[in-house]
Backbone as XML, in Angstrom:
<?xml version="1.0"?>
<chain id="A" units="angstrom">
  <residue number="1" name="MET">
    <atom name="N" x="25.751" y="30.494" z="-27.595"/>
    <atom name="CA" x="25.260" y="31.177" z="-26.418"/>
    <atom name="C" x="24.550" y="30.168" z="-25.503"/>
  </residue>
  <residue number="2" name="THR">
    <atom name="N" x="24.972" y="30.110" z="-24.272"/>
    <atom name="CA" x="24.372" y="29.212" z="-23.297"/>
    <atom name="C" x="23.174" y="29.895" z="-22.653"/>
  </residue>
  <residue number="3" name="THR">
    <atom name="N" x="22.074" y="29.159" z="-22.592"/>
    <atom name="CA" x="20.871" y="29.699" z="-21.971"/>
    <atom name="C" x="20.710" y="29.092" z="-20.579"/>
  </residue>
  <residue number="4" name="TYR">
    <atom name="N" x="19.799" y="29.678" z="-19.804"/>
    <atom name="CA" x="19.508" y="29.119" z="-18.485"/>
    <atom name="C" x="19.037" y="27.674" z="-18.626"/>
  </residue>
  <residue number="5" name="ASP">
    <atom name="N" x="18.217" y="27.417" z="-19.642"/>
    <atom name="CA" x="17.716" y="26.066" z="-19.892"/>
    <atom name="C" x="18.875" y="25.091" z="-20.094"/>
  </residue>
  <residue number="6" name="ASP">
    <atom name="N" x="19.884" y="25.502" z="-20.877"/>
    <atom name="CA" x="21.055" y="24.650" z="-21.095"/>
    <atom name="C" x="21.805" y="24.410" z="-19.786"/>
  </residue>
  <residue number="7" name="GLU">
    <atom name="N" x="21.973" y="25.465" z="-18.995"/>
    <atom name="CA" x="22.674" y="25.340" z="-17.715"/>
    <atom name="C" x="21.909" y="24.419" z="-16.771"/>
  </residue>
  <residue number="8" name="LEU">
    <atom name="N" x="20.600" y="24.543" z="-16.750"/>
    <atom name="CA" x="19.780" y="23.691" z="-15.893"/>
    <atom name="C" x="19.986" y="22.226" z="-16.246"/>
  </residue>
  <residue number="9" name="TRP">
    <atom name="N" x="19.843" y="21.895" z="-17.528"/>
    <atom name="CA" x="19.965" y="20.490" z="-17.939"/>
    <atom name="C" x="21.387" y="19.973" z="-17.781"/>
  </residue>
  <residue number="10" name="THR">
    <atom name="N" x="22.377" y="20.829" z="-17.963"/>
    <atom name="CA" x="23.764" y="20.421" z="-17.722"/>
    <atom name="C" x="23.952" y="20.074" z="-16.255"/>
  </residue>
  <residue number="11" name="THR">
    <atom name="N" x="23.391" y="20.877" z="-15.376"/>
    <atom name="CA" x="23.486" y="20.615" z="-13.942"/>
    <atom name="C" x="22.738" y="19.336" z="-13.569"/>
  </residue>
  <residue number="12" name="ILE">
    <atom name="N" x="21.547" y="19.144" z="-14.134"/>
    <atom name="CA" x="20.786" y="17.911" z="-13.870"/>
    <atom name="C" x="21.605" y="16.701" z="-14.319"/>
  </residue>
  <residue number="13" name="ASP">
    <atom name="N" x="22.214" y="16.782" z="-15.497"/>
    <atom name="CA" x="23.049" y="15.677" z="-15.996"/>
    <atom name="C" x="24.238" y="15.419" z="-15.071"/>
  </residue>
  <residue number="14" name="ARG">
    <atom name="N" x="24.848" y="16.488" z="-14.576"/>
    <atom name="CA" x="25.985" y="16.334" z="-13.670"/>
    <atom name="C" x="25.555" y="15.683" z="-12.360"/>
  </residue>
  <residue number="15" name="LEU">
    <atom name="N" x="24.394" y="16.093" z="-11.849"/>
    <atom name="CA" x="23.886" y="15.486" z="-10.616"/>
    <atom name="C" x="23.590" y="13.995" z="-10.827"/>
  </residue>
  <residue number="16" name="ARG">
    <atom name="N" x="22.969" y="13.671" z="-11.956"/>
    <atom name="CA" x="22.672" y="12.269" z="-12.266"/>
    <atom name="C" x="23.968" y="11.468" z="-12.402"/>
  </residue>
  <residue number="17" name="ASP">
    <atom name="N" x="24.948" y="12.022" z="-13.102"/>
    <atom name="CA" x="26.241" y="11.348" z="-13.258"/>
    <atom name="C" x="26.913" y="11.131" z="-11.898"/>
  </residue>
  <residue number="18" name="TRP">
    <atom name="N" x="26.820" y="12.120" z="-11.023"/>
    <atom name="CA" x="27.396" y="12.011" z="-9.686"/>
    <atom name="C" x="26.716" y="10.881" z="-8.911"/>
  </residue>
  <residue number="19" name="LEU">
    <atom name="N" x="25.376" y="10.840" z="-8.977"/>
    <atom name="CA" x="24.647" y="9.755" z="-8.318"/>
    <atom name="C" x="25.035" y="8.401" z="-8.916"/>
  </residue>
  <residue number="20" name="ASP">
    <atom name="N" x="25.120" y="8.354" z="-10.249"/>
    <atom name="CA" x="25.498" y="7.099" z="-10.912"/>
    <atom name="C" x="26.877" y="6.622" z="-10.466"/>
  </residue>
  <residue number="21" name="SER">
    <atom name="N" x="27.808" y="7.548" z="-10.335"/>
    <atom name="CA" x="29.172" y="7.156" z="-9.969"/>
    <atom name="C" x="29.266" y="6.692" z="-8.517"/>
  </residue>
  <residue number="22" name="ASN">
    <atom name="N" x="28.283" y="7.060" z="-7.705"/>
    <atom name="CA" x="28.264" y="6.632" z="-6.307"/>
    <atom name="C" x="27.235" y="5.539" z="-6.044"/>
  </residue>
  <residue number="23" name="ASN">
    <atom name="N" x="26.641" y="5.018" z="-7.106"/>
    <atom name="CA" x="25.612" y="3.996" z="-6.984"/>
    <atom name="C" x="26.242" y="2.608" z="-6.940"/>
  </residue>
  <residue number="24" name="ARG">
    <atom name="N" x="25.776" y="1.809" z="-5.996"/>
    <atom name="CA" x="26.272" y="0.439" z="-5.897"/>
    <atom name="C" x="25.144" y="-0.571" z="-6.110"/>
  </residue>
  <residue number="25" name="ARG">
    <atom name="N" x="24.060" y="-0.105" z="-6.685"/>
    <atom name="CA" x="22.899" y="-0.962" z="-6.900"/>
    <atom name="C" x="22.723" y="-1.193" z="-8.399"/>
  </residue>
  <residue number="26" name="PRO">
    <atom name="N" x="22.035" y="-2.271" z="-8.777"/>
    <atom name="CA" x="21.729" y="-2.485" z="-10.200"/>
    <atom name="C" x="20.940" y="-1.285" z="-10.747"/>
  </residue>
  <residue number="27" name="SER">
    <atom name="N" x="21.081" y="-1.017" z="-12.034"/>
    <atom name="CA" x="20.496" y="0.195" z="-12.620"/>
    <atom name="C" x="18.980" y="0.280" z="-12.433"/>
  </residue>
  <residue number="28" name="GLN">
    <atom name="N" x="18.277" y="-0.837" z="-12.557"/>
    <atom name="CA" x="16.814" y="-0.805" z="-12.384"/>
    <atom name="C" x="16.440" y="-0.448" z="-10.951"/>
  </residue>
  <residue number="29" name="GLU">
    <atom name="N" x="17.194" y="-0.972" z="-10.002"/>
    <atom name="CA" x="16.937" y="-0.657" z="-8.599"/>
    <atom name="C" x="17.250" y="0.811" z="-8.323"/>
  </residue>
  <residue number="30" name="ALA">
    <atom name="N" x="18.326" y="1.314" z="-8.902"/>
    <atom name="CA" x="18.681" y="2.726" z="-8.734"/>
    <atom name="C" x="17.576" y="3.618" z="-9.279"/>
  </residue>
  <residue number="31" name="LEU">
    <atom name="N" x="17.027" y="3.257" z="-10.430"/>
    <atom name="CA" x="15.922" y="4.024" z="-11.004"/>
    <atom name="C" x="14.729" y="4.025" z="-10.063"/>
  </residue>
  <residue number="32" name="LEU">
    <atom name="N" x="14.353" y="2.855" z="-9.565"/>
    <atom name="CA" x="13.219" y="2.768" z="-8.646"/>
    <atom name="C" x="13.443" y="3.615" z="-7.398"/>
  </residue>
  <residue number="33" name="LEU">
    <atom name="N" x="14.645" y="3.582" z="-6.871"/>
    <atom name="CA" x="14.939" y="4.369" z="-5.670"/>
    <atom name="C" x="14.901" y="5.866" z="-5.960"/>
  </residue>
  <residue number="34" name="ARG">
    <atom name="N" x="15.322" y="6.265" z="-7.150"/>
    <atom name="CA" x="15.248" y="7.695" z="-7.508"/>
    <atom name="C" x="13.809" y="8.149" z="-7.646"/>
  </residue>
  <residue number="35" name="VAL">
    <atom name="N" x="12.967" y="7.285" z="-8.176"/>
    <atom name="CA" x="11.542" y="7.625" z="-8.277"/>
    <atom name="C" x="10.938" y="7.690" z="-6.869"/>
  </residue>
  <residue number="36" name="LEU">
    <atom name="N" x="11.269" y="6.731" z="-6.022"/>
    <atom name="CA" x="10.761" y="6.737" z="-4.654"/>
    <atom name="C" x="11.251" y="7.951" z="-3.867"/>
  </residue>
  <residue number="37" name="LYS">
    <atom name="N" x="12.419" y="8.440" z="-4.179"/>
    <atom name="CA" x="12.963" y="9.633" z="-3.517"/>
    <atom name="C" x="12.006" y="10.810" z="-3.647"/>
  </residue>
  <residue number="38" name="LEU">
    <atom name="N" x="11.223" y="10.817" z="-4.727"/>
    <atom name="CA" x="10.227" y="11.887" z="-4.897"/>
    <atom name="C" x="9.232" y="11.906" z="-3.744"/>
  </residue>
  <residue number="39" name="SER">
    <atom name="N" x="8.808" y="10.745" z="-3.274"/>
    <atom name="CA" x="7.870" y="10.683" z="-2.155"/>
    <atom name="C" x="8.469" y="11.324" z="-0.909"/>
  </residue>
  <residue number="40" name="GLU">
    <atom name="N" x="9.731" y="11.048" z="-0.678"/>
    <atom name="CA" x="10.412" y="11.661" z="0.470"/>
    <atom name="C" x="10.421" y="13.183" z="0.337"/>
  </residue>
  <residue number="41" name="GLU">
    <atom name="N" x="10.769" y="13.655" z="-0.848"/>
    <atom name="CA" x="10.850" y="15.101" z="-1.061"/>
    <atom name="C" x="9.474" y="15.773" z="-0.942"/>
  </residue>
  <residue number="42" name="VAL">
    <atom name="N" x="8.431" y="15.123" z="-1.469"/>
    <atom name="CA" x="7.081" y="15.682" z="-1.358"/>
    <atom name="C" x="6.661" y="15.724" z="0.113"/>
  </residue>
  <residue number="43" name="GLY">
    <atom name="N" x="7.045" y="14.716" z="0.883"/>
    <atom name="CA" x="6.773" y="14.727" z="2.315"/>
    <atom name="C" x="7.427" y="15.915" z="3.003"/>
  </residue>
  <residue number="44" name="GLU">
    <atom name="N" x="8.608" y="16.285" z="2.550"/>
    <atom name="CA" x="9.297" y="17.447" z="3.116"/>
    <atom name="C" x="8.573" y="18.739" z="2.757"/>
  </residue>
  <residue number="45" name="VAL">
    <atom name="N" x="7.953" y="18.790" z="1.576"/>
    <atom name="CA" x="7.133" y="19.952" z="1.220"/>
    <atom name="C" x="5.956" y="20.043" z="2.187"/>
  </residue>
  <residue number="46" name="ALA">
    <atom name="N" x="5.290" y="18.918" z="2.402"/>
    <atom name="CA" x="4.140" y="18.897" z="3.320"/>
    <atom name="C" x="4.561" y="19.340" z="4.718"/>
  </residue>
  <residue number="47" name="GLU">
    <atom name="N" x="5.685" y="18.829" z="5.195"/>
    <atom name="CA" x="6.183" y="19.217" z="6.514"/>
    <atom name="C" x="6.438" y="20.722" z="6.581"/>
  </residue>
  <residue number="48" name="ALA">
    <atom name="N" x="7.015" y="21.276" z="5.528"/>
    <atom name="CA" x="7.310" y="22.709" z="5.505"/>
    <atom name="C" x="6.026" y="23.544" z="5.480"/>
  </residue>
  <residue number="49" name="VAL">
    <atom name="N" x="5.019" y="23.111" z="4.714"/>
    <atom name="CA" x="3.748" y="23.845" z="4.675"/>
    <atom name="C" x="3.090" y="23.812" z="6.052"/>
  </residue>
  <residue number="50" name="ILE">
    <atom name="N" x="3.053" y="22.627" z="6.665"/>
    <atom name="CA" x="2.467" y="22.501" z="8.002"/>
    <atom name="C" x="3.218" y="23.401" z="8.986"/>
  </residue>
  <residue number="51" name="GLY">
    <atom name="N" x="4.533" y="23.424" z="8.855"/>
    <atom name="CA" x="5.342" y="24.290" z="9.718"/>
    <atom name="C" x="5.160" y="25.772" z="9.425"/>
  </residue>
  <residue number="52" name="ALA">
    <atom name="N" x="4.936" y="26.124" z="8.170"/>
    <atom name="CA" x="4.773" y="27.537" z="7.804"/>
    <atom name="C" x="3.454" y="28.109" z="8.315"/>
  </residue>
  <residue number="53" name="VAL">
    <atom name="N" x="2.434" y="27.262" z="8.409"/>
    <atom name="CA" x="1.132" y="27.740" z="8.915"/>
    <atom name="C" x="0.953" y="27.441" z="10.397"/>
  </residue>
  <residue number="54" name="GLY">
    <atom name="N" x="1.930" y="26.786" z="11.015"/>
    <atom name="CA" x="1.869" y="26.493" z="12.437"/>
    <atom name="C" x="0.807" y="25.481" z="12.808"/>
  </residue>
  <residue number="55" name="GLN">
    <atom name="N" x="0.540" y="24.537" z="11.922"/>
    <atom name="CA" x="-0.530" y="23.561" z="12.133"/>
    <atom name="C" x="-0.231" y="22.587" z="13.268"/>
  </residue>
  <residue number="56" name="ASN">
    <atom name="N" x="1.035" y="22.278" z="13.509"/>
    <atom name="CA" x="1.402" y="21.346" z="14.572"/>
    <atom name="C" x="1.531" y="22.128" z="15.886"/>
  </residue>
  <residue number="57" name="PRO">
    <atom name="N" x="0.601" y="21.927" z="16.838"/>
    <atom name="CA" x="0.631" y="22.712" z="18.070"/>
    <atom name="C" x="1.901" y="22.482" z="18.901"/>
  </residue>
  <residue number="58" name="ARG">
    <atom name="N" x="2.498" y="21.328" z="18.759"/>
    <atom name="CA" x="3.729" y="21.050" z="19.501"/>
    <atom name="C" x="4.906" y="21.865" z="18.977"/>
  </residue>
  <residue number="59" name="LYS">
    <atom name="N" x="4.928" y="22.091" z="17.664"/>
    <atom name="CA" x="6.063" y="22.793" z="17.045"/>
    <atom name="C" x="5.766" y="24.257" z="16.759"/>
  </residue>
  <residue number="60" name="GLY">
    <atom name="N" x="4.488" y="24.613" z="16.572"/>
    <atom name="CA" x="4.153" y="25.986" z="16.200"/>
    <atom name="C" x="4.661" y="26.292" z="14.801"/>
  </residue>
  <residue number="61" name="VAL">
    <atom name="N" x="4.979" y="27.537" z="14.570"/>
    <atom name="CA" x="5.514" y="27.942" z="13.266"/>
    <atom name="C" x="6.997" y="27.562" z="13.249"/>
  </residue>
  <residue number="62" name="SER">
    <atom name="N" x="7.297" y="26.533" z="12.488"/>
    <atom name="CA" x="8.657" y="25.987" z="12.469"/>
    <atom name="C" x="9.347" y="26.152" z="11.117"/>
  </residue>
  <residue number="63" name="HIS">
    <atom name="N" x="8.604" y="26.619" z="10.101"/>
    <atom name="CA" x="9.145" y="26.797" z="8.760"/>
    <atom name="C" x="8.644" y="28.122" z="8.188"/>
  </residue>
  <residue number="64" name="THR">
    <atom name="N" x="9.277" y="28.530" z="7.119"/>
    <atom name="CA" x="8.843" y="29.737" z="6.397"/>
    <atom name="C" x="8.358" y="29.331" z="5.012"/>
  </residue>
  <residue number="65" name="TRP">
    <atom name="N" x="7.728" y="30.279" z="4.324"/>
    <atom name="CA" x="7.321" y="29.986" z="2.945"/>
    <atom name="C" x="8.538" y="29.859" z="2.044"/>
  </residue>
  <residue number="66" name="GLN">
    <atom name="N" x="9.661" y="30.449" z="2.444"/>
    <atom name="CA" x="10.899" y="30.223" z="1.694"/>
    <atom name="C" x="11.362" y="28.774" z="1.841"/>
  </residue>
  <residue number="67" name="ASP">
    <atom name="N" x="11.123" y="28.174" z="3.012"/>
    <atom name="CA" x="11.422" y="26.750" z="3.185"/>
    <atom name="C" x="10.563" y="25.917" z="2.243"/>
  </residue>
  <residue number="68" name="VAL">
    <atom name="N" x="9.283" y="26.278" z="2.114"/>
    <atom name="CA" x="8.392" y="25.566" z="1.195"/>
    <atom name="C" x="8.924" y="25.685" z="-0.231"/>
  </residue>
  <residue number="69" name="GLU">
    <atom name="N" x="9.318" y="26.894" z="-0.611"/>
    <atom name="CA" x="9.883" y="27.123" z="-1.947"/>
    <atom name="C" x="11.095" y="26.235" z="-2.180"/>
  </residue>
  <residue number="70" name="SER">
    <atom name="N" x="11.976" y="26.178" z="-1.211"/>
    <atom name="CA" x="13.182" y="25.359" z="-1.335"/>
    <atom name="C" x="12.839" y="23.876" z="-1.476"/>
  </residue>
  <residue number="71" name="GLU">
    <atom name="N" x="11.884" y="23.424" z="-0.687"/>
    <atom name="CA" x="11.482" y="22.015" z="-0.764"/>
    <atom name="C" x="10.824" y="21.700" z="-2.108"/>
  </residue>
  <residue number="72" name="LEU">
    <atom name="N" x="10.032" y="22.632" z="-2.632"/>
    <atom name="CA" x="9.442" y="22.428" z="-3.960"/>
    <atom name="C" x="10.532" y="22.327" z="-5.024"/>
  </residue>
  <residue number="73" name="CYS">
    <atom name="N" x="11.565" y="23.138" z="-4.900"/>
    <atom name="CA" x="12.687" y="23.054" z="-5.843"/>
    <atom name="C" x="13.368" y="21.695" z="-5.742"/>
  </residue>
  <residue number="74" name="ASP">
    <atom name="N" x="13.496" y="21.170" z="-4.514"/>
    <atom name="CA" x="14.076" y="19.831" z="-4.354"/>
    <atom name="C" x="13.239" y="18.780" z="-5.078"/>
  </residue>
  <residue number="75" name="VAL">
    <atom name="N" x="11.908" y="18.927" z="-5.014"/>
    <atom name="CA" x="11.025" y="17.991" z="-5.722"/>
    <atom name="C" x="11.286" y="18.055" z="-7.224"/>
  </residue>
  <residue number="76" name="VAL">
    <atom name="N" x="11.371" y="19.270" z="-7.758"/>
    <atom name="CA" x="11.582" y="19.442" z="-9.201"/>
    <atom name="C" x="12.918" y="18.835" z="-9.622"/>
  </residue>
  <residue number="77" name="VAL">
    <atom name="N" x="13.978" y="19.134" z="-8.895"/>
    <atom name="CA" x="15.294" y="18.610" z="-9.248"/>
    <atom name="C" x="15.308" y="17.087" z="-9.146"/>
  </residue>
  <residue number="78" name="THR">
    <atom name="N" x="14.719" y="16.554" z="-8.083"/>
    <atom name="CA" x="14.661" y="15.103" z="-7.907"/>
    <atom name="C" x="13.897" y="14.452" z="-9.058"/>
  </residue>
  <residue number="79" name="ALA">
    <atom name="N" x="12.798" y="15.081" z="-9.470"/>
    <atom name="CA" x="12.014" y="14.544" z="-10.594"/>
    <atom name="C" x="12.815" y="14.602" z="-11.892"/>
  </residue>
  <residue number="80" name="LEU">
    <atom name="N" x="13.521" y="15.685" z="-12.124"/>
    <atom name="CA" x="14.303" y="15.802" z="-13.358"/>
    <atom name="C" x="15.450" y="14.796" z="-13.385"/>
  </residue>
  <residue number="81" name="VAL">
    <atom name="N" x="16.082" y="14.562" z="-12.243"/>
    <atom name="CA" x="17.144" y="13.552" z="-12.190"/>
    <atom name="C" x="16.551" y="12.170" z="-12.453"/>
  </residue>
  <residue number="82" name="ALA">
    <atom name="N" x="15.402" y="11.875" z="-11.852"/>
    <atom name="CA" x="14.755" y="10.580" z="-12.094"/>
    <atom name="C" x="14.361" y="10.442" z="-13.559"/>
  </residue>
  <residue number="83" name="LEU">
    <atom name="N" x="13.819" y="11.507" z="-14.144"/>
    <atom name="CA" x="13.447" y="11.472" z="-15.562"/>
    <atom name="C" x="14.677" y="11.236" z="-16.422"/>
  </residue>
  <residue number="84" name="GLY">
    <atom name="N" x="15.776" y="11.897" z="-16.089"/>
    <atom name="CA" x="17.020" y="11.700" z="-16.830"/>
    <atom name="C" x="17.595" y="10.311" z="-16.668"/>
  </residue>
  <residue number="85" name="THR">
    <atom name="N" x="17.274" y="9.651" z="-15.568"/>
    <atom name="CA" x="17.696" y="8.274" z="-15.362"/>
    <atom name="C" x="16.848" y="7.328" z="-16.204"/>
  </residue>
  <residue number="86" name="LEU">
    <atom name="N" x="15.584" y="7.672" z="-16.370"/>
    <atom name="CA" x="14.648" y="6.842" z="-17.112"/>
    <atom name="C" x="14.844" y="6.935" z="-18.621"/>
  </residue>
  <residue number="87" name="THR">
    <atom name="N" x="15.118" y="8.131" z="-19.106"/>
    <atom name="CA" x="15.221" y="8.339" z="-20.556"/>
    <atom name="C" x="16.443" y="9.192" z="-20.887"/>
  </residue>
  <residue number="88" name="PRO">
    <atom name="N" x="17.141" y="8.871" z="-21.966"/>
    <atom name="CA" x="18.298" y="9.681" z="-22.349"/>
    <atom name="C" x="17.900" y="11.063" z="-22.870"/>
  </residue>
  <residue number="89" name="ASP">
    <atom name="N" x="16.633" y="11.249" z="-23.245"/>
    <atom name="CA" x="16.180" y="12.550" z="-23.739"/>
    <atom name="C" x="15.157" y="13.156" z="-22.773"/>
  </residue>
  <residue number="90" name="ALA">
    <atom name="N" x="15.593" y="13.391" z="-21.542"/>
    <atom name="CA" x="14.700" y="13.943" z="-20.529"/>
    <atom name="C" x="14.172" y="15.315" z="-20.952"/>
  </residue>
  <residue number="91" name="ARG">
    <atom name="N" x="15.029" y="16.126" z="-21.534"/>
    <atom name="CA" x="14.609" y="17.463" z="-21.972"/>
    <atom name="C" x="13.491" y="17.352" z="-23.005"/>
  </residue>
  <residue number="92" name="GLY">
    <atom name="N" x="13.661" y="16.492" z="-23.990"/>
    <atom name="CA" x="12.641" y="16.315" z="-25.021"/>
    <atom name="C" x="11.355" y="15.738" z="-24.451"/>
  </residue>
  <residue number="93" name="ALA">
    <atom name="N" x="11.484" y="14.768" z="-23.532"/>
    <atom name="CA" x="10.297" y="14.180" z="-22.916"/>
    <atom name="C" x="9.520" y="15.216" z="-22.130"/>
  </residue>
  <residue number="94" name="LEU">
    <atom name="N" x="10.218" y="16.042" z="-21.367"/>
    <atom name="CA" x="9.542" y="17.082" z="-20.584"/>
    <atom name="C" x="8.900" y="18.123" z="-21.491"/>
  </residue>
  <residue number="95" name="SER">
    <atom name="N" x="9.625" y="18.568" z="-22.503"/>
    <atom name="CA" x="9.084" y="19.575" z="-23.428"/>
    <atom name="C" x="7.827" y="19.069" z="-24.126"/>
  </residue>
  <residue number="96" name="ALA">
    <atom name="N" x="7.868" y="17.831" z="-24.596"/>
    <atom name="CA" x="6.702" y="17.264" z="-25.279"/>
    <atom name="C" x="5.521" y="17.136" z="-24.327"/>
  </residue>
  <residue number="97" name="HIS">
    <atom name="N" x="5.789" y="16.739" z="-23.109"/>
    <atom name="CA" x="4.711" y="16.563" z="-22.138"/>
    <atom name="C" x="4.090" y="17.909" z="-21.747"/>
  </residue>
  <residue number="98" name="VAL">
    <atom name="N" x="4.923" y="18.912" z="-21.537"/>
    <atom name="CA" x="4.405" y="20.247" z="-21.202"/>
    <atom name="C" x="3.575" y="20.793" z="-22.359"/>
  </residue>
  <residue number="99" name="ALA">
    <atom name="N" x="4.012" y="20.557" z="-23.593"/>
    <atom name="CA" x="3.251" y="21.009" z="-24.764"/>
    <atom name="C" x="1.875" y="20.342" z="-24.803"/>
  </residue>
  <residue number="100" name="LYS">
    <atom name="N" x="1.827" y="19.024" z="-24.517"/>
    <atom name="CA" x="0.536" y="18.325" z="-24.490"/>
    <atom name="C" x="-0.362" y="18.856" z="-23.384"/>
  </residue>
  <residue number="101" name="LEU">
    <atom name="N" x="0.216" y="19.086" z="-22.203"/>
    <atom name="CA" x="-0.566" y="19.640" z="-21.099"/>
    <atom name="C" x="-1.119" y="21.019" z="-21.441"/>
  </residue>
  <residue number="102" name="ALA">
    <atom name="N" x="-0.271" y="21.835" z="-22.035"/>
    <atom name="CA" x="-0.690" y="23.195" z="-22.392"/>
    <atom name="C" x="-1.813" y="23.167" z="-23.432"/>
  </residue>
  <residue number="103" name="GLU">
    <atom name="N" x="-1.670" y="22.315" z="-24.433"/>
    <atom name="CA" x="-2.713" y="22.250" z="-25.463"/>
    <atom name="C" x="-4.025" y="21.734" z="-24.877"/>
  </residue>
  <residue number="104" name="ARG">
    <atom name="N" x="-3.920" y="20.730" z="-24.026"/>
    <atom name="CA" x="-5.127" y="20.173" z="-23.407"/>
    <atom name="C" x="-5.797" y="21.195" z="-22.487"/>
  </residue>
  <residue number="105" name="SER">
    <atom name="N" x="-5.026" y="21.955" z="-21.772"/>
    <atom name="CA" x="-5.572" y="22.905" z="-20.799"/>
    <atom name="C" x="-5.894" y="24.264" z="-21.396"/>
  </residue>
  <residue number="106" name="LEU">
    <atom name="N" x="-5.047" y="24.726" z="-22.311"/>
    <atom name="CA" x="-5.166" y="26.087" z="-22.829"/>
    <atom name="C" x="-5.685" y="26.160" z="-24.250"/>
  </residue>
  <residue number="107" name="GLY">
    <atom name="N" x="-5.731" y="25.021" z="-24.916"/>
    <atom name="CA" x="-6.144" y="25.008" z="-26.325"/>
    <atom name="C" x="-4.932" y="25.222" z="-27.217"/>
  </residue>
  <residue number="108" name="PRO">
    <atom name="N" x="-5.170" y="25.175" z="-28.527"/>
    <atom name="CA" x="-4.050" y="25.366" z="-29.466"/>
    <atom name="C" x="-3.394" y="26.725" z="-29.283"/>
  </residue>
  <residue number="109" name="ALA">
    <atom name="N" x="-2.086" y="26.742" z="-29.526"/>
    <atom name="CA" x="-1.321" y="27.991" z="-29.362"/>
    <atom name="C" x="-1.741" y="29.035" z="-30.380"/>
  </residue>
</chain>
């Protein structure tokens, strides 16, 4: 039985493979650029939030909270692809890290 979690990681792997097949840079440089891509995506989240609250008087309300949601999803996907580029067990690395965060923040299960 395939779960959503399995489908998510399969899609992340496919996206990473697609990027790899179109990459013309050395692997270390590709990794660095994928990590740096996160900064670009986070900037797009900031732009969407500023646009959703109409903070820029020149532009007014230029985005919706759905735009913010979409940009946040781009950040997550970009981070997962970068993590998958860094380690062959991205799923295990993320699961272990979330467990540590939860225990530190919430206490033992």
